[in-house]
C-alpha positions as CSV (number, residue, x, y, z in Angstrom):
1,X,92.3,120.6,67.1
2,X,89.2,118.5,65.8
3,X,91.2,115.7,64.5
4,X,92.7,115.1,68.1
5,X,89.0,115.8,69.8
6,X,88.1,112.7,66.7
7,X,90.7,110.5,67.7
8,X,89.8,110.7,71.3
9,X,86.3,109.9,70.7
10,X,87.4,106.8,68.9
11,X,89.5,105.7,71.5
12,X,86.6,106.2,73.8
13,X,87.1,109.2,75.5
14,X,85.0,112.0,75.8
15,X,84.9,114.6,73.2
16,X,87.2,118.2,74.3
17,X,88.1,120.9,72.7
18,X,91.9,121.2,73.4
19,X,94.2,119.6,75.1
20,X,93.8,120.0,78.8
21,X,95.7,122.0,81.2
22,X,97.5,119.2,83.8
23,X,98.3,120.3,87.6
24,X,100.3,117.4,88.9
25,X,100.4,116.8,92.5
26,X,103.0,114.8,94.2
27,X,103.0,114.1,98.0
28,X,105.6,113.2,99.8
29,X,105.5,110.5,102.7
30,X,101.4,110.8,102.7
31,X,99.9,108.0,104.9
32,X,96.8,106.5,103.6
33,X,95.3,107.3,107.4
34,X,95.9,111.3,107.1
35,X,93.7,111.7,104.3
36,X,90.3,112.6,105.5
37,X,88.3,110.4,102.7
38,X,89.5,107.2,104.3
39,X,88.6,108.2,108.0
40,X,85.1,109.2,106.7
41,X,83.5,105.7,107.5
42,X,86.1,104.6,109.9
43,X,83.6,103.5,112.8
44,X,82.3,104.8,115.9
45,X,85.0,104.3,118.6
46,X,86.6,107.2,120.7
47,X,89.6,106.4,118.8
48,X,87.8,106.6,115.1
49,X,86.2,109.6,116.4
50,X,89.5,111.5,117.6
51,X,91.2,110.1,114.7
52,X,88.7,111.7,112.2
53,X,88.8,114.8,114.0
54,X,92.8,115.0,113.6
55,X,92.8,114.7,110.2
56,X,91.7,117.6,108.4
57,X,91.8,118.0,104.5
58,X,89.0,120.2,103.4
59,X,90.4,120.8,100.3
60,X,91.9,117.5,99.1
61,X,88.1,115.9,100.2
62,X,86.3,118.2,97.9
63,X,88.6,117.6,94.8
64,X,87.8,114.2,95.4
65,X,84.4,114.4,95.9
66,X,84.3,116.5,92.4
67,X,86.6,113.9,90.6
68,X,87.2,110.2,90.7
69,X,89.1,108.4,93.8
70,X,92.2,105.8,92.7
71,X,91.6,103.3,95.1
72,X,94.6,100.9,93.7
73,X,96.9,103.5,93.1
74,X,100.5,101.8,93.8
75,X,104.0,103.3,93.9
76,X,107.3,101.9,95.1
77,X,107.8,101.9,98.4
78,X,110.5,104.3,98.8
79,X,110.6,107.9,96.8
80,X,113.4,108.4,94.4
81,X,112.3,105.3,92.4
82,X,108.8,106.3,92.5
83,X,109.9,109.9,91.0
84,X,112.0,108.3,88.5
85,X,109.3,106.1,87.4
86,X,106.9,109.1,86.9
87,X,109.6,110.9,85.1
88,X,110.6,108.4,82.9
89,X,107.4,106.2,82.1
90,X,109.0,103.0,83.3
91,X,108.1,100.6,86.7
92,X,110.6,101.4,89.4
93,X,112.0,98.2,89.0
94,X,113.0,99.0,85.1
95,X,114.2,102.4,86.4
96,X,116.3,102.6,90.0
97,X,115.0,100.7,92.3
98,X,117.0,102.2,95.0
99,X,117.5,105.3,96.8
100,X,121.5,106.5,95.9
101,X,123.1,109.6,97.3
102,X,122.9,112.4,94.4
103,X,126.7,112.4,94.6
104,X,127.1,109.0,93.2
105,X,128.8,108.7,90.4
106,X,130.3,105.1,88.5
107,X,133.3,106.5,86.3
108,X,133.0,103.1,84.2
109,X,129.1,103.7,83.1
110,X,128.3,107.6,81.6
111,X,124.3,106.6,81.4
112,X,123.4,104.7,84.0
113,X,126.1,105.2,86.8
114,X,124.3,107.9,88.3
115,X,121.7,108.2,91.0
116,X,118.3,108.6,89.3
117,X,116.9,108.3,86.0
118,X,119.8,107.0,83.4
119,X,121.3,109.8,81.6
120,X,119.7,108.8,77.9
121,X,115.9,108.1,79.3
122,X,113.2,110.8,77.8
123,X,111.4,112.8,80.6
124,X,107.6,113.3,80.5
125,X,107.8,116.9,80.1
126,X,109.9,116.2,77.2
127,X,107.3,114.7,75.5
128,X,104.5,117.4,76.5
129,X,107.0,120.1,75.1
130,X,107.1,118.7,72.0
131,X,103.1,118.7,71.9
132,X,102.8,122.1,72.7
133,X,102.8,122.2,76.5
134,X,104.6,125.0,78.7
135,X,106.3,123.0,81.4
136,X,107.2,123.8,84.9
137,X,108.1,121.9,88.2
138,X,108.0,123.2,91.8
139,X,109.3,121.1,94.6
140,X,111.4,117.9,94.9
141,X,113.0,116.5,92.4
142,X,115.0,113.2,93.6
143,X,115.4,112.2,90.1
144,X,119.0,112.6,89.6
145,X,121.3,115.7,89.4
146,X,125.0,114.7,88.3
147,X,125.2,116.2,85.0
148,X,122.8,118.6,83.2
149,X,121.3,115.7,81.8
150,X,119.5,114.8,85.2
151,X,118.3,117.9,86.4
152,X,114.9,119.1,85.6
153,X,116.1,121.4,82.9
154,X,117.7,118.6,81.2
155,X,114.6,116.5,81.6
156,X,112.1,118.9,79.9
157,X,111.6,121.7,82.1
158,X,111.2,125.4,81.0
159,X,111.3,126.2,84.7
160,X,112.1,124.8,88.2
161,X,112.4,126.1,91.7
162,X,112.9,123.3,94.2
163,X,116.1,120.9,95.4
164,X,117.7,118.1,93.8
165,X,117.7,115.1,96.9
166,X,115.5,113.5,99.3
167,X,114.8,116.2,101.3
168,X,116.5,119.7,103.1
169,X,115.6,121.2,106.0
170,X,112.4,123.6,105.8
171,X,113.8,126.6,107.5
172,X,117.9,126.7,106.4
173,X,117.3,124.5,103.2
174,X,120.7,122.6,104.5
175,X,121.1,118.9,104.1
176,X,121.0,117.8,107.6
177,X,121.1,114.0,108.9
178,X,117.1,114.3,110.1
179,X,116.3,115.4,106.7
180,X,117.7,113.1,104.3
181,X,118.4,110.2,106.4
182,X,122.4,110.0,105.5
183,X,125.8,111.7,106.3
184,X,127.3,112.3,102.9
185,X,130.5,112.8,101.2
186,X,130.1,116.7,101.8
187,X,129.6,116.0,105.6
188,X,125.8,117.5,105.1
189,X,127.5,120.7,105.1
190,X,125.8,121.8,101.2
191,X,122.4,123.7,101.1
192,X,120.1,122.3,98.3
193,X,117.8,124.9,97.0
194,X,118.1,125.6,93.2
195,X,116.4,127.1,90.5
196,X,116.5,127.4,86.5
197,X,114.3,129.7,84.1
198,X,115.4,131.3,80.3
199,X,117.8,133.7,82.0
200,X,119.3,132.0,85.1
201,X,120.5,128.9,86.3
202,X,122.1,127.8,89.6
203,X,121.4,128.0,93.6
204,X,118.4,130.0,95.0
205,X,120.7,133.5,96.4
206,X,117.7,135.1,97.9
207,X,118.6,136.0,101.5
208,X,115.1,135.8,102.6
209,X,114.4,132.6,100.8
210,X,117.8,131.1,102.2
211,X,117.0,132.6,106.2
212,X,115.7,130.6,109.0
213,X,115.4,133.9,110.8
214,X,110.9,133.4,110.4
215,X,111.4,130.1,112.3
216,X,109.8,131.0,115.5
217,X,107.7,134.0,113.5
218,X,103.8,133.4,114.7
219,X,102.7,135.2,111.5
220,X,100.2,132.5,109.7
221,X,102.6,132.2,106.5
222,X,106.3,133.2,107.4
223,X,108.4,134.0,103.9
224,X,111.1,131.4,104.9
225,X,109.2,128.3,105.2
226,X,110.3,126.3,102.2
227,X,106.8,125.5,101.2
228,X,105.5,129.2,101.3
229,X,108.0,129.5,98.5
230,X,107.2,126.6,96.3
231,X,103.2,127.7,97.0
232,X,104.0,131.4,96.0
233,X,105.9,130.1,92.8
234,X,103.1,127.9,91.8
235,X,100.6,130.6,92.1
236,X,102.8,132.9,89.9
237,X,103.2,130.3,87.2
238,X,99.3,129.9,86.8
239,X,98.8,134.2,87.3
240,X,101.6,134.2,84.5
241,X,100.6,131.5,81.9
242,X,99.5,132.2,78.6
243,X,96.3,130.1,78.1
244,X,96.7,130.0,74.4
245,X,99.0,127.0,75.3
246,X,98.4,124.0,77.2
247,X,100.1,124.2,81.0
248,X,102.0,121.3,82.6
249,X,102.8,122.4,85.9
250,X,104.4,119.9,88.2
251,X,103.7,120.3,92.0
252,X,106.1,118.3,94.0
253,X,105.6,119.1,98.1
254,X,108.4,118.4,100.4
255,X,105.5,117.8,103.0
256,X,105.0,115.8,104.4
257,X,108.6,114.5,104.8
258,X,110.9,114.4,107.6
259,X,111.8,116.9,109.2
260,X,108.9,117.6,111.0
261,X,108.7,121.4,110.8
262,X,105.7,123.7,110.6
263,X,105.0,127.4,111.0
264,X,103.8,128.1,114.7
265,X,100.4,129.7,113.5
266,X,99.7,126.2,111.8
267,X,100.2,124.2,115.0
268,X,97.4,126.6,116.5
269,X,95.2,126.1,113.7
270,X,95.0,122.6,113.6
271,X,94.7,122.4,117.6
272,X,91.8,124.8,116.8
273,X,90.5,122.4,114.2
274,X,90.4,119.3,116.0
275,X,88.7,121.3,119.1
276,X,85.9,122.5,117.1
277,X,85.5,118.9,115.5
278,X,85.3,117.5,119.0
279,X,88.5,115.7,119.8
280,X,90.6,116.1,122.3
281,X,94.1,118.1,122.3
282,X,97.0,116.0,120.8
283,X,98.6,114.0,123.6
284,X,102.0,113.2,120.9
285,X,103.9,115.5,119.5
286,X,104.8,114.3,116.1
287,X,101.1,113.3,115.4
288,X,100.6,117.0,115.9
289,X,103.2,118.3,113.8
290,X,102.2,115.7,111.0
291,X,98.5,116.8,111.2
292,X,99.8,120.8,111.1
293,X,102.1,120.0,107.9
294,X,99.2,118.1,106.2
295,X,96.7,120.7,106.9
296,X,99.4,123.3,105.4
297,X,99.6,121.1,102.0
298,X,95.6,121.1,101.7
299,X,95.6,124.7,101.8
300,X,98.1,125.2,99.4
301,X,96.6,122.8,97.2
302,X,93.1,124.9,97.5
303,X,95.1,128.0,96.8
304,X,96.3,126.7,93.3
305,X,92.8,125.5,92.6
306,X,91.5,128.7,93.2
307,X,94.3,130.4,90.9
308,X,93.2,127.8,88.5
309,X,89.3,129.3,88.8
310,X,90.3,132.8,88.8
311,X,92.3,132.3,85.5
312,X,89.5,130.5,84.2
313,X,91.8,127.6,83.4
314,X,89.9,125.2,86.1
315,X,87.3,124.0,83.6
316,X,90.1,122.7,81.0
317,X,92.5,121.2,84.1
318,X,93.1,117.8,84.8
319,X,94.3,117.5,88.5
320,X,96.4,114.2,88.9
321,X,97.3,113.9,92.9
322,X,99.4,111.2,94.3
323,X,101.8,110.3,97.1
324,X,105.4,109.0,96.2
325,X,104.7,106.5,98.8
326,X,102.8,105.0,102.0
327,X,103.4,107.3,105.3
328,X,106.6,106.2,107.3
329,X,105.4,105.0,110.6
330,X,108.7,104.7,112.1
331,X,109.7,107.6,114.4
332,X,110.2,110.7,113.7
333,X,107.9,109.6,110.3
334,X,104.8,109.8,112.3
335,X,102.2,109.0,109.5
336,X,99.5,106.8,110.0
337,X,98.1,104.0,107.4
338,X,95.6,102.8,109.3
339,X,94.1,100.4,108.6
340,X,96.1,99.4,106.1
341,X,99.7,97.0,107.3
342,X,103.1,98.4,106.9
343,X,104.7,101.6,106.0
344,X,107.3,103.4,103.9
345,X,110.0,100.9,103.1
346,X,108.2,97.5,102.8
347,X,106.0,96.0,100.1
348,X,102.9,95.7,101.9
349,X,99.7,97.8,101.1
350,X,100.6,100.5,103.5
351,X,103.9,101.1,101.9
352,X,103.2,100.9,98.4
353,X,99.3,101.7,98.0
354,X,99.1,105.2,98.2
355,X,96.6,108.3,98.4
356,X,95.6,109.3,94.8
357,X,93.1,110.7,92.6
358,X,91.8,113.0,89.5
359,X,90.0,115.8,89.4
360,X,89.7,119.2,87.7
361,X,86.8,120.3,85.5
362,X,88.6,118.1,82.8
363,X,86.7,115.2,84.6
364,X,83.3,114.3,82.5
365,X,80.5,114.9,84.8
366,X,79.1,111.3,85.0
367,X,82.0,110.1,86.5
368,X,82.6,113.0,89.3
369,X,82.4,111.8,93.0
370,X,82.9,108.3,91.7
371,X,85.3,105.4,93.2
372,X,87.7,103.6,90.2
373,X,89.1,100.3,91.6
374,X,91.5,99.2,88.6
375,X,94.9,98.9,89.3
376,X,96.8,101.9,88.4
377,X,100.9,102.1,88.7
378,X,102.6,105.4,89.0
379,X,104.2,105.1,85.8
380,X,100.8,104.6,84.1
381,X,101.1,108.9,83.8
382,X,103.6,109.1,81.4
383,X,101.4,107.2,78.8
384,X,98.3,108.3,79.9
385,X,99.3,112.1,79.2
386,X,101.1,111.6,76.2
387,X,98.3,110.1,75.0
388,X,96.0,112.7,75.8
389,X,98.6,115.2,74.5
390,X,98.5,113.5,71.0
391,X,102.2,112.3,70.9
392,X,103.6,108.6,71.3
393,X,105.3,107.2,74.6
394,X,107.9,105.2,72.5
395,X,111.6,106.9,73.8
396,X,113.8,106.9,70.7
397,X,116.7,108.6,72.9
398,X,116.9,105.6,75.1
399,X,117.1,103.3,72.2
400,X,119.2,104.6,70.4
401,X,121.6,104.9,73.7
402,X,121.2,100.8,73.7
403,X,123.3,100.3,70.7
404,X,126.0,102.1,72.5
405,X,125.6,100.4,76.0
406,X,125.2,97.1,74.4
407,X,128.9,97.5,72.8
408,X,130.5,98.5,75.8
409,X,128.8,95.6,78.1
410,X,126.9,98.0,80.0
411,X,123.0,97.7,81.2
412,X,120.4,97.9,78.5
413,X,117.6,100.7,79.2
414,X,114.4,99.4,79.3
415,X,111.5,100.5,77.1
416,X,108.7,102.4,78.6
417,X,106.4,99.9,80.0
418,X,103.6,102.7,81.2
419,X,99.8,101.7,80.9
420,X,97.7,105.0,79.6
421,X,95.0,104.5,81.7
422,X,92.6,107.8,81.0
423,X,90.1,105.2,79.0
424,X,90.2,102.9,81.8
425,X,89.3,105.5,84.4
426,X,86.8,106.9,82.4
427,X,85.0,103.8,81.4
428,X,85.8,102.1,84.6
429,X,87.8,99.2,83.4
430,X,90.8,97.7,85.1
431,X,93.7,98.1,82.6
432,X,96.2,96.2,84.3
433,X,94.6,92.7,84.2
434,X,98.1,91.3,84.2
435,X,101.3,90.8,86.6
436,X,102.4,93.7,88.0
437,X,106.4,94.0,89.2
438,X,106.1,95.7,92.7
439,X,109.6,95.3,93.5
440,X,112.6,92.4,93.9
441,X,110.5,91.2,96.6
442,X,107.0,91.6,95.5
443,X,104.6,91.1,92.5
444,X,100.6,91.6,92.6
445,X,98.5,89.5,90.7
446,X,95.2,90.9,91.3
447,X,94.0,89.8,93.9
448,X,96.7,88.0,95.0
449,X,99.9,89.8,96.1
450,X,103.2,88.0,97.0
451,X,105.6,89.6,99.4
452,X,109.0,87.6,99.9
453,X,112.0,88.1,102.3
454,X,112.3,90.4,105.2
455,X,110.2,93.4,105.5
456,X,110.5,96.3,108.0
457,X,107.8,97.9,109.7
458,X,105.6,95.1,109.4
459,X,103.1,96.6,111.6
460,X,99.2,97.5,111.8
461,X,98.8,101.2,113.7
462,X,95.6,102.2,115.4
463,X,94.1,105.2,114.6
464,X,95.9,107.8,116.6
465,X,99.7,107.2,115.7
466,X,102.0,108.1,117.2
467,X,101.2,108.2,120.7
468,X,102.4,108.4,124.1
469,X,102.8,104.2,124.3
470,X,104.8,104.9,120.8
471,X,107.2,107.3,122.8
472,X,107.3,104.5,125.3
473,X,108.3,102.0,122.9
474,X,111.3,104.1,121.3
475,X,112.5,104.7,125.1
476,X,112.0,101.2,125.7
477,X,114.4,100.3,122.7
478,X,111.3,98.4,120.8
479,X,111.1,100.5,118.2
480,X,109.9,101.7,115.4
481,X,113.5,102.6,114.3
482,X,113.7,103.9,110.7
483,X,114.4,100.7,107.8
484,X,117.9,99.6,108.2
485,X,119.2,99.7,104.7
486,X,118.2,103.7,104.2
487,X,120.3,105.3,106.9
488,X,123.7,105.8,105.3
489,X,127.4,107.1,105.9
490,X,129.0,107.7,103.2
491,X,127.0,105.7,101.0
492,X,127.6,103.1,103.4
493,X,124.0,101.2,105.4
494,X,124.8,102.2,109.3
495,X,123.3,99.8,111.7
496,X,120.7,101.3,114.0
497,X,120.9,98.6,116.7
498,X,124.2,96.4,118.2
499,X,123.5,93.3,116.4
500,X,121.2,92.1,113.5
501,X,118.5,90.6,115.8
502,X,118.1,93.6,117.5
503,X,118.0,95.4,114.4
504,X,115.1,93.1,113.0
505,X,113.0,93.9,116.4
506,X,113.7,97.5,116.7
507,X,112.4,98.1,113.2
508,X,109.8,95.6,113.6
509,X,110.9,93.7,110.8
510,X,109.2,89.5,109.7
511,X,110.7,87.8,107.2
512,X,108.3,86.2,104.7
513,X,111.4,84.2,103.4
514,X,109.8,82.7,99.8
515,X,106.5,84.2,100.1
516,X,103.5,85.8,102.4
517,X,100.3,85.5,100.3
518,X,97.3,87.6,100.3
519,X,94.4,88.5,98.8
520,X,94.4,92.5,98.9
521,X,90.6,92.2,97.4
522,X,88.8,90.4,100.4
523,X,91.6,90.9,103.0
524,X,92.8,94.5,102.0
525,X,94.4,95.0,105.3
526,X,96.6,91.7,104.8
527,X,95.7,90.1,108.1
528,X,95.6,86.9,106.2
529,X,98.7,84.6,105.1
530,X,97.6,82.6,102.8
531,X,100.8,80.7,102.0
532,X,100.3,77.6,104.1
533,X,96.8,76.9,102.9
534,X,96.6,73.6,100.4
535,X,94.2,75.1,98.7
536,X,96.3,78.0,97.6
537,X,99.7,76.2,96.5
538,X,99.5,76.5,92.9
539,X,98.7,79.9,93.1
540,X,101.7,80.4,95.3
541,X,103.7,78.6,92.9
542,X,102.7,80.7,89.8
543,X,103.3,83.5,91.7
544,X,106.6,82.7,93.0
545,X,108.0,81.8,89.5
546,X,106.6,84.9,88.1
547,X,108.3,86.9,90.4
548,X,111.8,85.3,89.7
549,X,111.1,85.5,85.9
550,X,110.7,89.4,86.3
551,X,113.5,89.9,89.1
552,X,115.7,88.7,86.0
553,X,114.5,92.0,84.2
554,X,115.2,94.1,87.4
555,X,117.5,97.1,86.5
556,X,120.2,98.0,88.9
557,X,123.3,99.5,87.3
558,X,126.2,100.1,89.5
559,X,125.4,103.5,90.1
560,X,129.1,104.3,91.7
561,X,130.5,105.6,94.7
562,X,129.9,108.9,96.8
563,X,132.1,111.5,95.0
564,X,133.8,114.5,96.6
565,X,133.7,116.1,93.2
566,X,130.5,116.7,94.0
567,X,131.6,119.0,96.9
568,X,133.8,120.8,95.5
569,X,131.1,122.4,92.9
570,X,128.7,122.7,95.6
571,X,131.2,124.8,97.3
572,X,131.9,126.5,94.3
573,X,128.1,127.6,93.6
574,X,127.3,129.1,97.3
575,X,128.0,125.6,98.9
576,X,124.7,124.5,97.2
577,X,123.9,121.0,95.5
578,X,123.6,120.8,91.8
579,X,125.4,119.3,88.5
580,X,129.0,118.1,88.8
581,X,129.8,116.1,85.7
582,X,130.3,118.1,82.5
583,X,128.4,121.4,84.3
584,X,131.0,123.6,83.2
585,X,128.1,125.5,81.1
586,X,125.4,124.9,83.1
587,X,125.6,127.5,85.9
588,X,124.6,131.1,85.8
589,X,128.0,133.3,86.6
590,X,128.0,133.3,90.3
591,X,128.6,136.7,92.6
592,X,132.6,137.5,93.7
593,X,133.4,135.8,96.9
594,X,135.2,138.0,99.4
595,X,138.3,136.6,100.8
596,X,137.1,135.4,103.9
597,X,134.5,133.3,102.1
598,X,137.6,132.0,99.7
599,X,139.5,131.4,102.7
600,X,136.6,129.4,104.5
601,X,135.7,127.5,101.5
602,X,139.3,126.3,100.6
603,X,139.2,125.0,104.3
604,X,136.0,123.1,103.9
605,X,137.5,121.6,100.9
606,X,140.3,120.4,101.8
607,X,139.0,118.9,105.1
608,X,136.1,116.7,102.9
609,X,139.1,115.6,100.5
610,X,141.1,114.3,103.6
611,X,137.8,112.7,104.8
612,X,137.3,110.8,101.8
613,X,141.3,109.5,100.6
614,X,141.8,106.2,100.9
615,X,143.4,106.4,104.0
616,X,140.9,108.3,106.4
617,X,137.7,107.0,105.0
618,X,137.3,103.6,106.0
619,X,138.4,104.5,109.4
620,X,136.4,107.5,110.0
621,X,133.3,105.7,108.2
622,X,133.7,103.2,110.9
623,X,133.7,105.6,113.9
624,X,130.8,107.5,112.8
625,X,129.0,104.0,112.4
626,X,129.6,103.0,115.9
627,X,128.9,106.7,116.7
628,X,125.7,106.5,115.0
629,X,124.6,103.1,116.4
630,X,124.8,104.7,120.1
631,X,122.9,107.5,119.2
632,X,120.4,105.8,117.5
633,X,119.8,103.8,120.9
634,X,119.7,107.0,122.8
635,X,117.6,109.2,120.6
636,X,114.6,111.5,121.8
637,X,112.4,111.6,118.5
638,X,109.4,112.1,120.0
639,X,107.7,113.7,122.8
640,X,103.9,112.9,124.9
641,X,102.2,115.6,125.5
642,X,100.0,114.3,128.5
643,X,101.9,114.9,132.1
644,X,102.0,111.3,132.6
645,X,103.3,108.6,130.2
646,X,102.0,105.9,133.2
647,X,98.5,107.4,132.8
648,X,98.3,106.0,129.1
649,X,96.5,103.1,129.1
650,X,97.1,99.3,127.9
651,X,94.4,99.6,125.2
652,X,96.1,103.0,123.6
653,X,98.8,100.9,122.3
654,X,98.2,101.5,119.1
655,X,100.3,99.1,117.1
656,X,100.4,95.4,116.1
657,X,103.2,93.5,114.7
């Protein structure tokens, strides 16, 4: 241990007696303007004061005050790529730049022909286990599940309690359309809540956990609410941890992703807190729900921190917090990235610059309460943690696979390109001065950012968003609808409006063409496009060429099609999603089903196979698309909570495109 401490000192790190415990907290779809710290200096207008009253995150704010706020932390613009990036140590463009259905499979590529992280990449938990860490994951995964190697178990986590795909219902744990944004090959008939430990691997079978009976309870913390289950599991892990070994606990919230669902008591609690802070009652249903869910997440984080302190672990714990992407400003996403431009699904700061900080007793005293403005990519936590743990970040498993992939003419696996950031954070030094590949349409070359092509949801929203004017906008078919490419039926994009022009208009899409150029240091809200200014012609040209060259290295293999085989395995496993390729030995024995359940399962399987057959699938999907387009044009996704929408003044129309 002394040699480890000496090695850290020679690298410029503070001397430590032991490897730190790590609590990695990942929020889902957390808006920039929904974190209290970002509201502190917002201004004195009535709208800003109201916004400040509504954003209640006392535990997160306290951790930031005792830690380091990461002001320039970047992720990918959607969730699965970011999560794949964290676990694999690659930029999202080098591991998984798309949201694929978890049921995808390409029969011709047994390494990369699935959703999520390619099969032969080494996960961060595997690396930390090699360093002596005990590794646990609680919550959302969304980094692949097709084979056992894709699961948290296959990526090095000793235990896991959570769900595999983009989202599920907080009460029923079902894969309803409003959770996942897609109609899958299983017709959204499956549940998604699983676990594994040393003695069990498979669906969660606890009746209370799977019940929605407590959805209408007035109690403060109903036991069937998904985030309650996750929080209790996190607290159990901390309480039972043997402190002779370092802990790596990955706490991956479902919050604050849709569907917008919160226990009733927390709606009342946020109402009371807003009133106590001098604010008016919420005028928008979704904004109220989002605020209550944010408050619940904040309280759960507070309980986890308190458990670390009671266990005498906090003083040697590094807490890492980030969101997986910017907040979704479409309805019913209900986030606010105020004052930043954009949203989840685009490359503006509101889509890729995320709430992030480090905290805990491991932070040196002299750095507490500071702001770090160096560039950090979410992939950098892989290299940061491996370096702190004293293991290398090289991925030998991926290198070995590349020999076989090259022979077969299949896409090669990119090496780890994480940048260890701890030394930079401690010494207040920018560790990423070079170009950073944000997506196939964007590159950051500090302080400039190039954004190209069509960018949906390219708007600025006001301090209190969404609001009654947003509800009226949706009712009048003026948006904001979700990004068009991520609403899918059987893996195919579904048009949200009758024509492409209407899709663009109702998704608030602008076309940057060959490039919009912004200086994000001097113009963090991205109001000024410098692309037409002759003074910036050389910078624009250089960045366009850089993006073109970087895109030659884009990793985007054929992930395959939605496979009904995934539904067959799920039906066998109590209608619960899980690995479906070479998974015979993955699952623990299931309870015997009675005749009635076996019959119902067989009917469902036959139905799904018929609908996924070559003859039926195409007309069926076509019909669903037409129905879906019409439904989106008549969907009530939010509700105004004031008596008369006409009473809403023009100044309260808080979005501009």
